[in-house]
Structure formats: structure tokens, C-alpha cells
N, C-alpha and C positions, 0 to 999 in steps of 0.2 A: 370260288371258295366262299363259304358262309361261316361266320363266327357267331356263336350263340353266347350272349352275355350271362353266363351262369357260373356257378362255382362247384366243381372245378371247371375251368374253361375247356371246351371240347372243340376239336377241329374236324371238319368234314371236307376233305379235299374233293371228293365226289361221292356219289351214292354207292359206288362199288369198292372204294378203297378202304383200308383199315381205319379205325377211329383211334386217335392219339390224344392223350392228356398232355398239357403243357409241362407237367411234372415228370413225364416219362422220358427216358433217354432219347427216344426217337424224336420227340418234340424239341428237346434241347439241341439236338443235332441239326434238324432240318428247319426249325423256325426260331432262331435266336432273336431276331428283331421283334417278332410278334410276341414272344415270351416277355421281352423287356418292356414292351408297351403295356402288356396286360398287368405286369407287376406294378408299374407306375400308376396305372388306373386303380389297382387295388389299394395302394397306399393312399391315394387321394380320397377314395371312399371311406377309408378308415379315419382319416383326419376329419372328414365332415361329420362322422358319427360321434366323435369324441367331443364332449362339452367341457368347457373350462371348469375346474374345481374351485369352489369358494372356500378357501382355507381359513380356518379360524384366526382371527386377529388381523386379517388383511382387508376387511371391509372399510371403505371410506365413510366417515360419519356424514349423516344427513342432518341438517338443522331443522328443528321443530320449535314452535313458540307455544308457550303455555297459554291456554285460553280460559282455564278455570281460575276462580279467585285464588284458591289455594290448591295445590296439587301434591299429594303425598308421593314420595319416592319410596318404593317398597323393596324388600329384599328378594322377593320372588314375584312372578307374574300372576298375582292374585290379590284381591282386596283383603284377604284374611292374613296375609303375611305381615312381617314386622315393618314398621315405618322407620326408614333410615334418615330422611330429611324431608323438608317441605319447600316446594317451588312456588313462587308467586306469579300472578298473572303478568304476561309480557316477557318473562324470562326465556332465554334461548337455551335449548337443549341439544346436545350432540348425540345423535342416535346411531347405533351401529347395527341394529337388527330389530325385527318385528316377529313376535311369537304368533302361533296359530290362533291363540285366543285374544289377540288384539292388544297386546302390551308392547311398549317400546323399551328396548334395552339401551340404557345410557352408556356412553363410551367409558366412563369411569366406574361403572357398576351401579346396580339398582334398576328398577323398572317403574314406568309410569304408564297409565292407561292411554291408549291412542285416541280415545274419545274426547280427551281433555287437552289435546295439543294438536296444532295444525302444522303441516309441513310447509316450509318456506321454499317456494319454487325457484328454479333457475340456478341451482347449485349442483355441482358434480357429485355423484354418489354411485356407489356400487350396489346399493340396495335395490332389490327387485323382488318379484314374487318368488324367484328361485332361492332367495336367501332367507326365507321364513325358517325359523328355528323350531326344533322340537325339544329343546333342552328342558330338563326337569329339575336340575340342580344348579342354578346360576350362582355366580360368585356373589358373595354377600359383603360388598365393600361400600363404604360411605362415599357417595359421589363427590368428586372434587369440583363442584360447580358453585355458583353463587347462591345455592339453596341454603335456607336456614336449617341448621341441624335439628333433628327431632328433639322435642322438649326433654330436658334432663329431669329425671325423676328419681327419688329415693325409693329403694326396694321395688323398682319396676312399677311404680305407681304413676298413672297418667296425670296430666296437669289438672289442677282444680278448675272447675267450670266457673264462668263469669256471666255477666248480663249480656255480653256481646255474643250474638249468634254466628258471627263471622270469625271463627277462631278454630284452631286445631285442638282436638280433644286428647290426642295421644292414645285413644282407645284402640284395642285390637279385638279381633273376633272372639277370642277367649274371654275377654272382659265383658263384652256385650252378652255373650251366652250366659255368663254368671248373673248379669243384671236381669235377664229374662227368666232365670230359673224360678220355678214356683208360680209363674204367671201364665195367662192364656196366650202369651206371645212366644213361649218356648216351643221349640220343635218345628218352627215354620221357616227355618233358614233365612231369618231376617237380618242376621248379623252383617252379611256382606252387603245387603241392600242399604243398610244404614251407613256403612263405611263408604259406599259409592257416592252417596249424597254429599258426604264431607269431602271426598276426593274431587268430585265434579263441581259442586257449587260452593264449597267452603263453609257449609252450614255445620256447626258443631254437633257432633254425634250425641253428646249429652242432651242437648236441646231437643233433637229429633226424638230420642227415646222418651224424654219426659213428657212431651206433648202427646206422643203415642199412648203412653200409659194413662195419662189424664183423660184424654178424649175417648179411649176405648175401655175404660174401667179395667186396666191391666189385661186387655185382650179378651174380656169376657162379656162385653156389651152385646146387645142384640145385633147392632150394626156390624160389629167386628165378626161375629159368628155367622150371620146370615148374608152379609154383603161384602165381607173382607174389607170393610171401611173402618180403618183404625184411627181416623182423625176427624170423624164427624163431618166429612165433606158434604156440603149441600144439605145437611140435616136441619130440619126446622122444628123438631119435636113431634109429639104425637106418634103417628104411624111411620113417619119418616119415609113416605113413599117416594119422595123426590131425592132422597139421599143417594149418592153415587154408589154404583156397584162395580166391584173389581173382580177379575178372574182369579186373582191371588192376592194375598197380603203383601207380597213383594211388589206387585204392580202398584198397589196403593202407596207404598213408601216412595217409590220412584216418582209417582205423580205429585206427591207432596213436595218432594225436592224441587221439581220443576216450578210448581206454584210459588213456593217460598222464594226461589231465586228471581223469578220474573215479576211477581206482584208485590214483593216485600223488599228483599235485599237491594235490587236494582232501583228501587224507588226510595231508598233511604231508611227503610224500616230494618235497622240492623241491631237493635237491642230487644230484649224480651219485653220491656215496657212498651216500646213503639209497636212491636208486632201485636201485642195484646189489644191495642186501640182499634186495630183493623180486623184482627182475627176473631176476637171474642169481646166486643165492646160491652156486652150485656153483663159480664161478670168482672167486677173490679178486682176480685181476688185472683184472677187467672195468673197474673205475673208471679205472685208470691207462691201459688200452688206449683207452678212449673219450676221455679227456682228451688222450692223445697224438695221436689223429686230429684232434681239434679244434684243437690247437696247430699241427699240420702244415698243416691247411687254412687257418688264419689267415695263415700265412706265404706261402701261394700267392696270396693276394689282392693 
């Protein structure tokens, strides 16, 4: 007798005899033990094919540690969304999910970018690639963590800028878009790039915008238009042949964030006056010019 493992299961007693299905009356009558064995096998195959469901709210938190100087907790997984709170470097976060675009969902609500927090190994968690979420409308709750609440402001106005470049501006994408309106910086999707510098390196967005405006002539300089160089990087005057070229203005903003963090903030240059001594020593008015732009921008919000 030969049994073929297919569905439905077919029995060939010999090449001349009739063919029976296990579901037929004949099969149930003559082959009860074989039928039972086939059904058990079928159930086992079904169990193997079923994957456990990841029900909402059942994920075990995974601990992450903040690596950025300051890390904004946002209402949605995008740098353009509202700031709910601010986490400081070294703080521990309880994460329950990871979005497809690289944001970490906090247990008590809100999101932080995964690029600015590291996972603490050796802890039990249900998180895996299978738990990546595609949610587009996350809960907008203020996290119950040790984070500082977002700066309180009257009439939704962000915090006033100061000389410290390591501070949270409270600016949102809509504010920055307004500050760029009427300049050569408008329409280049730079808002999120500026906010990411603040999220990742703790560099105040007012300061980044002010330096950008000053060094690029509000985005209209030859370097800004020809090389996407908004900060005069490696410029020496004249033809500026050695000035750095960037594929996009967003790339330039990200590079400046890296340079400011590595070569300035981490070496103690944390105020506008200190940065000026290294960034633009030839112009003693540079600090006052930057602060003047920051003050003017604040009034526009």
C-alpha cells in the first residue's frame, strides 16, 4: 500500500483497485486508524503554520538609554510633530515598539528617534522585527518618565533664545517654515533637518538658523546656490574653490550639526561667544550678529 502526502489524502490499495478519499464512507469504514493518523498529522501542520499574534498592549518594554545631549519626545514619529517633553543624556527609556521609519515608541506615550538612544542588552523583551508598527495616529500622551516637560510658553510661543547653544528652542516645523519665508532658504525642506540637529546634538535650533542665515546671506549667496553650502564651510574668500560642496542643502545642515557637536560642544564651546572665537575669529561682531538674528526670529513667532 502506498500513501501520498497530499490534500485530500488518497489511498491506492493496488493499481487495479478503486481509489478512495479519506473523507469518503468507504475510507471511514475500511481505514479508521489511517484516517485518525492523517487528521492528527493535519492538525500538527496547521499548528506549525500559525504564528503567535502580537496583540496591542502586550509587548514587554525594552530599555534604551539616551545618547544625545538632549532628546525631544514627540507626539508622532516625525521631527515635524509637537514636542511633548525633553530627555537628557543618560536617561533610561522604556520602549514598547519600533516604527518603520526608525522611531521608538515610549511605554507611556510619545516617540524618540532610535538614532539618539541605544538599546541596553541582556533584558527580556518581546520586541523583534515582527513587532514593527505601521501606526500613523499614535497616542498623544505626555510621557510619565523623568523627562523634563516641554517648555511652557504663552500663546504657543517657543522659549526665548539665549547665548547657550546647548538648549531646547521649543520650535516646531511650522515655526521654522515661517522664519524661512521670504528667504532663499524657503522651499528646501530644511525644517526637519534643523530640528534633527537639536534632537540629536542638543544644538539650539535658533542658533543653527541664525548662523545659516548669516553665512549664506539668507540662502542667496553664491556658495548657497552653487554648492548648497549654507555655512561657509571651508570658504576662504575669492573664488572659494576649496569651499565644500554638498548634494543638497539638507546634507549641509546635517554636516554642520556633526561638526558643531564634535569640534565645539564636546570641547567646551557651548556659548555663542565661545563658538565665535573658533568659528569666525576674524569678525569680532559675529556673536552680536548671530544673537541679533536669533532675537529677531523670536519676535516673528
